[in-house]
N, C-alpha and C positions, 0 to 999 in steps of 0.2 A: 523331810517329807515322808509320811507313811506310805506304805503300799497302796491303801485305799485312796489317798489324796492324789498320788501319782496316777492311779487308774482313772479317777475322776477327771483330771486334767486331760489325759489321753482321750477319754471318751468325749469330752467337750470338744477337742480338736477334731476327732472323727465326725461328730455331729454337724460341724461346719462344713463339712464336704458333701457334695452331690453324690459321690459314690455310696457313702454310707446310707443315704436315704433310698437310693436305688436298690440296693442290696436289701434293705428292710423290706421293700415292696415285693422283691423277688422271693424273699424267704417267706412272707405272709402267704403269697400266692402258692408256693410250693407246699406248704404245710396244709392249705385248704385243698389243694389238688391230691395230696397223699391221703387225706381223710375221705374225699370222695372215692378215691380208687379203693380204699379199704372197705368203705360202706357197700361198694358194689361188688363184694366178693373177691377183691384183689385182682382187678383186671390185668392181664399179662402185658408185659412190654411189647410183645409181638402185635397183640391185638391193637393196643394204643398206636403203634406205628403204622399198622395197616389203615387204621381210620384217619390218621395224619397224612398218609401218603409219603412216609419216610422209613428209615431204617430202625430195627430194633436197637442196634448199638447207639444210634443218636438219642432214642427216647430214654435209655438207660443212662446215658451221659447227662440228659436233662434232668431226669428224676433223682440223679445223684448230686445235683447242684452245680453241674458244668454246663457248658454250652452258653449260647447267646440268647438270653431271655428277652427277645423283641416283644413288642405287643403282638405282632402277627403270630409268633410262636406260642405265646401265652393263649391266644384265642383258639388256635389249633389244638393245643392240649386240652383247653377247657371243653371244646366241642367233641373231642374224641372221647370224653368221659361223660358226655351228655349235659354239659353246663354251659354257661355263658360268662364272659368277663364283664365286670362292672368296676368302673374307677370313680372313686369319690376322694374328695379333699378334706383334710382334717386340719384343725389349727396346730401348728407346730408346737406351741406351748403346751397344749393338751397331752401331747405325746412324749414330751422330754421333761415335764415338771417333776416326775417321778424318777430319780435316776435308776431304780430297779426295773422299771418298765423297758426302756430301750435295752438295758443289759440283758434282760431275759430274751429279747429277740435276736441277740448276736449269736451267730452260730458258735458251736463248741471250738472250732478251728480258729475262728477270729478270736475268741476269748484266749485260747492258748497263745496265739501270736501277741496279743495285748499284754498278757501276763509275761511273756518272754522278753518283750520290749522293756516292760517296767523293770525286770530284773537286770536288764543290760540296757541302760539309757541311750548308748550310742545306735541302737536299732530302733528306737522309738519313732523316728521320722518315717521309716519304711513301713512300720506297722500302722501308723496313721493313715497313710495313703492306701493300705490294703486292708484295714479293719473291716470285717464284714464280708470280704471276698472269700470265695472258696476255691 
């Protein structure tokens, strides 16, 4: 099996998990949030924290892909930068029909984990479980 075929199998397994789709949503939200922050002149983490009623280190953790992205946290972040959160549903087939589209959404860390698992098949199970987690 080629490297590309092994990665495709691993990606299919990841796409079957709820964690993969949760992390895609968080990644999409994070990208939009970062764009909004940049558009507003690079709001400071201290400013966002003050608007959220939380600490700067926690905001930094969130903006670096850590923390717990609950819907409430996402709404607080959005409101802190003058936005609102809207949730919409898309047909799953539309999102996964092109294998390049979901691959482009996977974080570089997740891609690294996936490639490491492909190089070492015994680690593949762990990577499928964590693909997309940061």
